[in-house]
C-alpha atoms as one frame of an Amber mdcrd trajectory, in Angstrom:
protein
 -57.860 -46.438 -53.472 -56.294 -43.169 -54.552 -57.643 -41.390 -51.647 -56.432
 -44.214 -49.308 -52.938 -43.865 -51.134 -52.368 -40.240 -51.270 -53.447 -40.012
 -47.349 -50.944 -42.751 -46.914 -48.284 -40.881 -48.605 -49.190 -37.490 -47.151
 -49.016 -39.192 -43.244 -46.535 -41.704 -43.489 -43.644 -39.169 -44.165 -44.613
 -36.500 -42.053 -44.415 -38.012 -38.909 -40.404 -39.003 -38.789 -39.708 -35.438
 -40.096 -41.355 -33.625 -37.223 -39.790 -36.035 -34.859 -36.432 -35.534 -36.141
 -37.017 -31.978 -36.222 -37.946 -31.339 -32.365 -34.993 -33.949 -31.487 -32.748
 -31.436 -33.299 -34.333 -28.348 -31.903 -34.080 -29.873 -28.448 -30.516 -30.953
 -28.610 -29.418 -27.509 -30.367 -30.818 -25.627 -27.549 -28.867 -27.679 -24.977
 -25.441 -27.346 -26.912 -26.337 -23.372 -26.870 -27.087 -23.393 -23.217 -24.301
 -25.522 -22.449 -21.981 -23.337 -24.083 -23.352 -20.206 -22.768 -23.043 -21.860
 -19.278 -19.311 -22.367 -19.975 -18.828 -18.983 -21.405 -20.449 -17.325 -18.546
 -18.665 -19.564 -16.015 -15.357 -18.507 -17.715 -15.987 -14.581 -17.521 -17.009
 -15.043 -14.147 -13.745 -16.834 -13.418 -11.610 -13.898 -14.929 -13.792 -11.341
 -13.321 -12.944 -12.957  -9.748  -9.422 -13.212 -10.526  -8.886 -10.050 -11.702
 -10.884  -8.538  -8.715  -8.800 -10.330  -6.459  -5.206  -9.642  -8.078  -6.213
  -5.790  -8.273  -7.458  -5.872  -4.669  -4.033  -7.312  -3.446  -1.648  -5.034
  -5.554  -3.903  -2.173  -4.616  -3.541  -3.013  -0.859   0.281  -3.164  -0.004
   2.375  -3.773  -3.165   3.160  -0.159  -4.134   3.631   1.760  -0.692   3.473
  -1.242   2.386   5.970  -3.956   1.140   8.692  -1.388   0.418   9.390   0.615
   3.318   9.035  -2.800   5.451  11.612  -4.287   3.266  13.597  -0.951   3.867
  13.442  -1.094   7.384  14.224  -4.917   7.860  17.245  -5.086   5.861  16.227
  -5.904   2.243  16.946  -9.488   1.382  16.409 -11.085   4.639  12.906  -9.301
   4.906  12.185 -10.680   1.413  13.361 -14.510   1.662  11.288 -14.523   5.156
   8.447 -13.357   3.567   8.671 -15.701   0.644   8.975 -18.449   3.162   5.958
 -17.413   5.045   3.842 -16.768   1.672   4.641 -20.768   0.817   3.998 -22.166
   4.423   0.765 -20.249   5.502  -0.286 -17.450   3.101  -1.279 -19.330  -0.278
  -2.510 -22.435   1.693  -4.931 -19.863   4.035  -6.006 -18.097   1.064  -7.010
 -21.333  -0.940  -9.092 -22.403   2.299 -11.266 -19.108   2.493 -11.759 -19.135
  -1.469 -12.977 -22.780  -1.165 -15.328 -21.887   2.060 -16.671 -19.227   0.023
 -17.272 -21.830  -2.494 -19.004 -24.155  -0.079 -21.144 -22.379   2.039 -21.781
 -19.291  -0.299 -22.514 -16.764   2.714 -20.518 -13.866   4.380 -18.239 -13.805
   6.795 -20.265 -13.475   9.465 -23.106 -15.976   9.139 -20.023 -18.850   7.659
 -18.564 -18.812  11.391 -22.099 -18.999  13.000 -22.688 -21.889  11.000 -19.360
 -23.790  11.649 -18.699 -22.808  14.964 -21.691 -20.797  16.402 -19.957 -19.914
  19.676 -17.182 -18.474  17.819 -19.136 -16.379  15.758 -17.446 -13.452  16.915
 -14.739 -14.176  14.445 -16.935 -12.542  11.589 -17.313  -9.071  13.639 -13.592
  -9.213  14.317 -13.205  -9.517  10.554 -15.307  -6.158  10.105 -13.868  -4.100
  12.719 -10.290  -5.202  10.992 -11.707  -3.901   7.776 -12.934  -0.551   9.458
  -9.292   0.112  10.818  -7.988  -0.308   7.466 -10.521   1.220   5.441  -9.931
   4.349   7.618  -5.960   4.568   7.088  -6.136   3.278   3.572  -8.776   6.264
   2.586  -5.778   8.527   3.713  -3.103   6.867   1.162  -5.882   7.805  -1.813
  -5.772  11.352  -0.638  -1.842  11.364  -0.671  -2.041  10.249  -4.294  -4.594
  12.842  -4.854  -2.172  15.460  -3.317   0.397  14.702  -5.707  -1.856  14.026
  -8.507  -3.107  17.857  -8.099   0.574  18.956  -7.773   1.500  16.966 -11.196
  -0.060  19.657 -13.259   2.342  22.299 -12.258   5.524  23.011 -14.477   8.171
  22.327 -13.611   7.183  19.931 -10.581   7.153  21.318  -7.516   9.150  18.768
  -5.592  12.328  19.201  -7.527  13.471  22.249  -5.987  13.162  23.991  -2.591
  10.210  26.044  -2.377  10.148  29.768  -2.023   9.433  30.586   1.965   6.405
  32.993   1.735   6.775  34.541   4.999   9.494  37.264   3.565  10.605  37.225
   7.569  11.918  33.797   7.458  14.469  32.173   5.618  14.281  28.259   5.404
  17.553  26.526   4.976  16.086  23.236   5.793  15.492  22.009   2.583  19.081
  22.023   1.868  19.721  19.509   4.444  17.790  16.941   2.930  16.525  15.935
  -0.589  13.742  18.597  -1.893  11.545  15.025  -2.685  11.607  14.352   1.082
  11.159  18.170   2.045   8.050  18.264  -0.329   6.493  15.375   1.472   6.751
  16.277   4.954   6.364  19.973   4.429   3.736  20.702   1.697   1.818  17.284
   1.571   1.724  16.416   5.314   2.701  19.813   6.871   3.908  17.258   9.466
   4.318  18.430  13.089   7.298  17.060  15.101   6.147  15.094  17.201   2.588
  13.398  17.855   2.145  14.933  21.511   0.729  18.018  19.148  -2.871  16.070
  19.090  -5.578  16.560  16.800  -5.812  20.415  17.253  -5.951  21.328  13.696
  -6.478  19.762  10.500  -4.594  20.415   7.204  -7.046  21.869   4.730  -6.171
  20.317   1.677  -5.745  16.720   3.112  -9.225  17.292   4.628 -10.678  18.589
   1.704  -9.137  15.471   0.125 -10.568  12.924   2.544 -13.940  14.303   2.398
 -14.015  14.089  -1.707 -12.593  10.721  -1.481 -15.371   9.324   1.000 -18.065
  11.265  -1.215 -16.863   9.305  -3.947 -16.984   6.079  -2.426 -20.854   6.989
  -0.963 -21.721   7.720  -4.462 -20.326   4.279  -5.411 -21.822   2.287  -3.031
 -25.168   4.114  -3.127 -25.649   3.571  -6.744 -24.560   0.348  -6.493 -21.832
   1.160  -9.577 -19.020  -1.615 -10.373 -15.687  -1.504 -12.074 -15.881  -2.821
 -15.406 -13.606  -5.876 -16.349 -12.129  -4.057 -19.076 -11.390  -0.890 -16.819
  -9.844  -3.072 -14.161  -7.553  -4.949 -16.411  -6.641  -1.744 -18.173  -5.622
  -0.171 -14.431  -3.644  -3.092 -13.741  -1.788  -3.234 -16.739  -1.278   0.385
 -17.053   0.202   0.069 -13.385   2.333  -2.600 -14.601   3.472  -0.533 -17.450
   4.484   2.732 -15.565   6.531   0.730 -12.877   8.523  -0.979 -15.582   8.951
   2.111 -17.239  10.360   3.707 -13.906  12.266   0.952 -13.250  13.929   1.144
 -16.416  14.714   4.956 -16.273  15.821   4.636 -12.573  18.287   1.679 -13.821
  20.454   4.789 -15.357  20.846   6.642 -12.024  24.027   7.042  -9.857  24.549
   3.925  -7.458  21.533   1.799  -9.229  23.592  -1.656  -9.595  25.389  -1.169
  -6.003  21.408  -0.391  -4.680  20.068  -3.634  -6.233  22.877  -5.637  -4.832
  22.290  -4.068  -1.181  18.350  -4.957  -1.684  19.089  -8.690  -2.110  21.848
  -8.958   0.234  21.004 -11.577   3.053  22.255 -10.976   6.485  21.744 -13.961
   8.631  22.132 -12.192  11.983  18.746 -10.085  10.937  16.779 -13.235  11.314
  17.346 -13.056  15.239  15.156 -10.149  15.148  11.489 -10.976  16.266  10.239
  -8.239  14.900  11.531  -9.160  11.404   9.574 -12.066  11.491   6.337  -9.927
  12.946   6.322  -7.647  10.090   7.195 -10.541   7.352   4.315 -12.738   8.653
   1.443  -9.952   9.431   2.546  -8.754   5.931   1.284 -11.861   4.414  -2.041
 -11.794   5.979  -2.505  -8.155   4.951  -1.190  -8.174   1.302  -3.505 -11.435
   0.770  -6.412  -9.955   2.285  -7.013 -12.983   4.906  -9.081 -12.393   8.239
 -10.668  -9.098   6.442 -13.468 -11.346   5.058 -13.364 -10.048   1.648 -12.305
 -13.398   0.084 -15.432 -14.618   1.465 -17.531 -12.017   0.830 -16.766 -12.663
  -2.925 -19.636 -14.172  -5.047 -18.746 -16.767  -7.354 -19.834 -19.449  -9.385
 -19.080 -23.516  -8.987 -15.567 -23.732 -10.958 -13.645 -26.376  -9.105 -11.220
 -26.440  -6.380  -8.512 -27.058  -8.567  -9.015 -23.497  -9.946  -8.780 -21.755
  -6.895  -5.575 -23.394  -6.161  -4.422 -22.069  -9.495  -5.824 -18.728  -8.532
  -4.375 -18.654  -4.825  -0.746 -19.228  -6.492  -1.443 -16.677  -9.101  -2.847
 -14.013  -6.801   0.327 -14.604  -4.546   2.830 -14.387  -7.432   1.690 -11.451
  -8.932   1.395  -9.586  -5.740   5.145 -10.486  -4.894   6.212  -9.499  -8.495
   4.396  -6.087  -7.972   6.075  -5.823  -4.492   9.462  -6.485  -5.759   9.462
  -4.363  -8.560   8.020  -1.067  -6.719  10.661  -2.010  -3.907  13.689  -2.069
  -6.445  12.866   1.343  -7.995  12.815   2.699  -4.298  16.310   1.093  -3.368
  17.440   2.294  -6.559  16.406   6.027  -5.714  17.487   5.778  -2.087  21.101
   4.691  -3.381  20.939   7.791  -5.668  20.309  10.265  -3.046  23.243   8.513
  -0.990  25.568   8.823  -3.629  24.618  12.194  -4.255  24.653  13.635  -0.699
  27.389  15.540   1.126  30.271  16.644  -0.612  28.961  15.306  -4.035  25.834
  17.477  -3.390  28.123  20.946  -2.185  30.049  20.217  -5.607  27.061  20.086
  -7.490  25.576  23.242  -5.813  28.825  25.096  -6.403  29.118  24.054  -9.921
  25.638  25.570 -10.853  25.842  28.791  -9.014  29.178  29.727 -10.764  27.586
  28.607 -13.982  24.836  30.822 -13.281  27.179  33.486 -12.161  28.951  33.399
 -15.438  25.611  33.294 -17.243  24.880  36.851 -15.575  21.861  35.027 -13.500
  23.291  35.529 -10.119  25.688  38.461  -8.989  29.279  38.099  -8.075  28.346
  38.192  -4.558  26.884  34.708  -4.561  30.503  33.304  -5.290  31.192  30.545
  -3.181  34.370  30.889  -1.267  37.463  29.178  -3.364  38.418  26.630  -0.532
  34.338  25.856   0.152  35.166  22.285  -1.193  37.558  21.551   1.203  35.572
  21.993   4.106  32.897  20.208   5.538  29.618  19.872   3.751  27.802  21.899
   6.659  30.176  24.876   6.209  28.656  25.428   3.018  25.365  25.807   5.023
  26.966  28.407   7.175  28.282  30.345   4.428  24.566  30.510   2.487  22.991
  31.712   6.084  25.477  34.440   6.375  24.593  35.780   2.872  22.103  38.689
   2.641  18.251  37.861   2.298  17.955  38.714  -1.368  20.811  36.321  -2.092
  19.906  33.644   0.471  16.834  33.135  -1.488  17.975  33.121  -4.705  20.785
  30.371  -3.931  18.368  28.100  -2.160  16.051  28.522  -5.096  18.433  27.373
  -7.609  20.313  24.754  -5.264  20.098  21.125  -6.752  17.551  18.933  -5.312
  20.138  16.577  -2.896  21.429  16.751   0.491  23.990  18.934   1.770  24.142
  16.902   5.010  25.343  13.528   4.621  23.309  10.736   5.806  24.551   7.608
   4.341  22.038   5.444   3.212  18.523   6.158   5.073  16.869   9.164   4.325
  13.098   8.406   5.514  11.267   5.856   6.676   7.473   5.055   7.001   4.619
   4.994   4.580   5.603   8.008   2.782   9.014   6.548   1.572   7.308   5.315
  -1.865   5.684   8.908  -2.515   9.042  10.407  -2.092  11.128   7.974  -4.446
   8.467   7.733  -7.021   8.320  11.276  -7.240  12.124  11.655  -7.910  11.470
   9.215 -10.662   8.902  10.647 -12.540  10.725  13.995 -12.593  13.496  12.104
 -14.702  11.360  11.624 -17.694  10.838  13.980 -20.481   7.529  15.856 -20.094
   7.696  14.840 -16.450   4.345  16.599 -15.586   2.666  13.872 -17.990   4.113
  11.079 -16.179   3.356  12.061 -12.715  -0.454  12.587 -13.746  -0.487   8.962
 -15.259   1.269   7.200 -12.589  -0.502   9.055  -9.571  -3.921   8.911 -11.023
  -3.355   5.041 -11.848  -2.385   4.896  -8.506  -5.392   6.733  -6.819  -7.757
   4.650  -8.996  -5.717   1.288  -7.742  -6.193   2.393  -4.145  -9.834   3.391
  -4.581 -11.086  -0.029  -6.019  -9.291  -1.388  -3.072 -11.077   0.147  -0.812
 -14.277  -0.576  -2.350 -13.766  -4.251  -1.784 -12.745  -3.313   1.825 -15.886
  -1.866   2.499 -17.948  -4.519   0.735 -16.601  -6.299   3.884 -18.138  -4.134
   6.104 -21.474  -3.461   4.296 -22.522  -6.789   2.914 -22.429  -8.410   6.407
 -24.417  -5.285   7.672 -27.057  -5.845   5.329 -27.596  -9.961   5.822 -27.425
  -9.810   9.647 -27.393  -6.299  11.304 -28.567  -3.150   9.850 -31.208  -4.687
   6.989 -33.198  -1.251   7.069 -30.009   0.837   6.285 -28.132  -0.798   3.266
 -25.244   1.564   2.904 -23.554   2.155   6.641 -20.500   4.054   6.017 -20.963
   7.012   8.395 -17.696   5.779  10.129 -15.789   7.962   7.755 -15.696  10.659
   9.946 -12.994   8.888  11.807 -10.666   9.121   8.932 -10.261  13.103   9.891
  -7.777  12.172  12.560  -5.320  11.098   9.816  -5.334  14.410   7.932  -4.141
  16.221  11.371  -0.662  17.689  11.270   0.517  14.352  13.594  -1.909  12.155
  11.345   0.890  10.475   9.519   2.560   9.519  12.612  -1.008   8.113  13.740
  -1.718   6.211  11.141   1.902   4.566  11.167   1.441   3.376  14.304  -2.243
   1.851  13.366  -0.399   0.167  10.187   2.485  -1.066  12.125   0.965  -2.183
  15.627  -2.383  -2.563  15.931  -3.852  -3.767  12.447  -1.031  -6.858  12.463
  -2.003  -7.839  15.732  -5.643  -8.071  15.021  -5.096  -9.940  11.889  -2.869
 -12.504  13.363  -5.371 -13.144  16.265  -8.108 -13.127  13.815  -6.711 -15.545
  11.111  -5.004 -17.869  14.350  -8.752 -18.220  15.762  -9.878 -19.288  12.284
  -7.355 -21.782  11.715  -8.326 -23.537  15.184 -11.785 -23.333  14.458 -11.301
 -25.276  11.229  -8.753 -27.600  12.200  -9.625 -28.796  15.668 -12.705 -27.598
  16.569 -14.789 -28.465  13.285 -12.411 -30.912  12.450 -10.005 -30.866   9.508
 -11.131 -34.265   8.232 -14.654 -33.379   8.198 -13.880 -29.945   6.464 -11.956
 -31.853   3.831 -15.207 -34.473   3.551 -17.718 -31.922   3.068 -15.534 -30.024
   0.842 -14.792 -32.491  -1.367 -18.776 -33.613  -1.609 -19.103 -30.387  -2.816
 -16.794 -29.866  -5.475 -17.270 -33.576  -6.581 -13.561 -34.626  -6.089 -11.566
 -35.212  -3.221  -8.872 -32.917  -1.930  -5.159 -33.664  -2.117  -4.488 -35.817
   1.225  -1.948 -33.467   2.136  -4.577 -31.063   3.118  -5.379 -31.929   6.451
  -1.711 -32.270   7.383  -1.287 -28.836   6.217  -4.280 -27.291   7.885  -3.539
 -29.049  11.601   0.583 -29.116  11.607   1.991 -26.438   9.189  -0.251 -23.263
   9.223  -1.671 -23.452  12.265   1.855 -23.499  14.297   3.319 -20.770  11.995
   0.190 -18.590  13.187   0.537 -19.408  16.631   4.408 -18.655  16.854   3.629
 -15.442  14.850   1.029 -14.553  17.871   3.200 -15.321  20.781   5.831 -12.928
  18.969   3.546 -10.078  18.918   2.228 -10.605  22.679   6.109 -11.024  23.496
   6.686  -7.506  21.854   3.878  -6.242  23.925   5.694  -6.527  27.075   9.288
  -5.854  25.828  11.364  -2.816  27.774  11.838  -1.255  24.002   8.667   1.164
  23.745   7.199   0.996  20.463   8.309   4.075  18.327   7.392   6.243  15.068
   9.255   7.967  12.352   9.113  11.994  13.205   9.910  14.869  11.308  12.728
  16.249  13.426  11.897  19.718  15.046  14.581  19.492  18.092  16.991  21.719
  16.695  15.477  25.346  16.283  17.097  28.808  15.322  15.170  32.137  17.150
  15.052  35.238  16.213  12.589  38.533  16.623  10.462  40.498  14.098   8.188
  43.247  15.319   8.824  42.906  18.794   7.656  39.197  18.672   9.841  36.225
  19.044   9.128  33.353  16.912  10.995  30.437  16.297  11.724  28.693  12.624
  12.515  24.916  12.877  14.878  23.518  10.663  13.251  20.695   9.596  15.351
  17.183   8.887  14.083  13.737   8.875  15.122  11.246  11.496  14.850   7.756
  12.696  13.072   8.307  16.072  15.481   5.564  18.382  15.111   6.059  21.782
  16.556   8.291  22.790  17.151   9.014  19.084  13.310   7.808  18.470  10.335
   8.997  19.790   8.618   6.510  21.817   4.898   5.623  22.333   3.065   6.281
  24.318   4.901   9.681  24.500   6.321  10.889  27.958   7.076  14.214  29.306
  11.205  13.239  28.750  10.443  12.409  24.935  10.962  16.245  23.692  13.895
  17.515  22.382  15.602  14.191  22.153  15.615  13.185  18.639  18.415  13.672
  16.313  19.551  13.145  12.848  20.999  10.079  11.870
């Protein structure tokens, strides 16, 4: 009996304890796995959101939006851009995000699966990525060029540089602000017209483009990825720097008037088809639509509602960054306008008199007593008649303002941002440190953006075309054309004419393929079954009757402008006015360079003609 009771006492209570323990372990493992999966999903979602935001900011917000806004009248462009952002920018971005979630293939195979006979849309996206990567790499080189000069003290763009050739006295720096002069003369070594061709490359730009692509090669080959903390740090650092620059620029002369001019809306400007074309194409460009970069981004299943939030957040951050950078540039332009002409002459005369009183300059450098009552150009004539040694000293000590009054427009084009930002960073104490931080952050941001663009080229090639050549980046040689002396003009034509037309065409074909060939209702039903819930009913109407007409209207505007009588133009560095002198029996020409807007016959037409020489005049 005892043995039976002992056996019963040993066996009965053990089995339930073993059963309960195994159940608890299983339940615990499931809970931990669920928490781990949720944590991974949340991390993935945050990573994707930060990558997309950083990509959008680096693609256009700092340098492209400001010069387009300045060219098209400020507030009129901003309002049209905001309208198109809501009309088809955010919806199309949302569609590309859920398409990637649905099929999980690259931008070439996704169109082959949906509409096989329109599979060329994916290859067109690769082509536009190649074009954008070629000239965006030059933006990195420009940033690196300014970064290298930021280590000099004082900053070299704050004053007119000394002319190295002792036989030449260059007064052209006094005709414009020194920051603009530094951009065209030192950074670009720009030619006077595009007809010069790619005969000689600018050495420091060529070395910079080689270094940038070599770094990109290493990153792509080794598979290095920018960590999320580094990405977040670069984005927030850029915002902090921009905010500091904005606050400092508010203390400049004419800041409030410049901001008021920026937000002023002129209804007559809306009659310009070019404004609608540039605003609409910039919406596509700024969000990366039509490039395949959004589709190629691998992600986890997070639900359709999250993509709507991410698309809206991405567009909002992009808009805020663009407006912040544009505000700084408009304030600087207003400051340049307020300190030009007679104001600049007064500042120059006051500085010269102080230097003479301190014994830095001799009495021979004293300006005439009635110089302030004469036109500003007479001040330049007085300087040109000084002896050589006095000319060099007066030019060197002249303030960084424009003797020649140019109203409100000093320059246009992609370089506007670099000239304006270099002005603001020079106003800070320890200006070299601020310049290093800003241009380094700008270079890193542009580099991460270019990596994303290259992924839109490499990933499809790996999957479908060149599987044995995983890193196909030999096309970087095409970037060297933008390092030539007229390279900035070629880049401007690429950015203003070729890429926008290509993007609008690609996105329009994508929308037609989804809405009318594959079918909007069918697309909505299949996406809803994949996501586990129905998309909002307005989605079908939006895809068929809002985004598509807007894209087709943009495409028609682009096609109309191809056949307009007024040819395209580019912003040139004025070399039409020249002075001649003879040295050592050799006749040479020194070009008093001055920025101009090419406006036929005051602008340089494209393609160039034999009658375009010598027609450029200042504003």
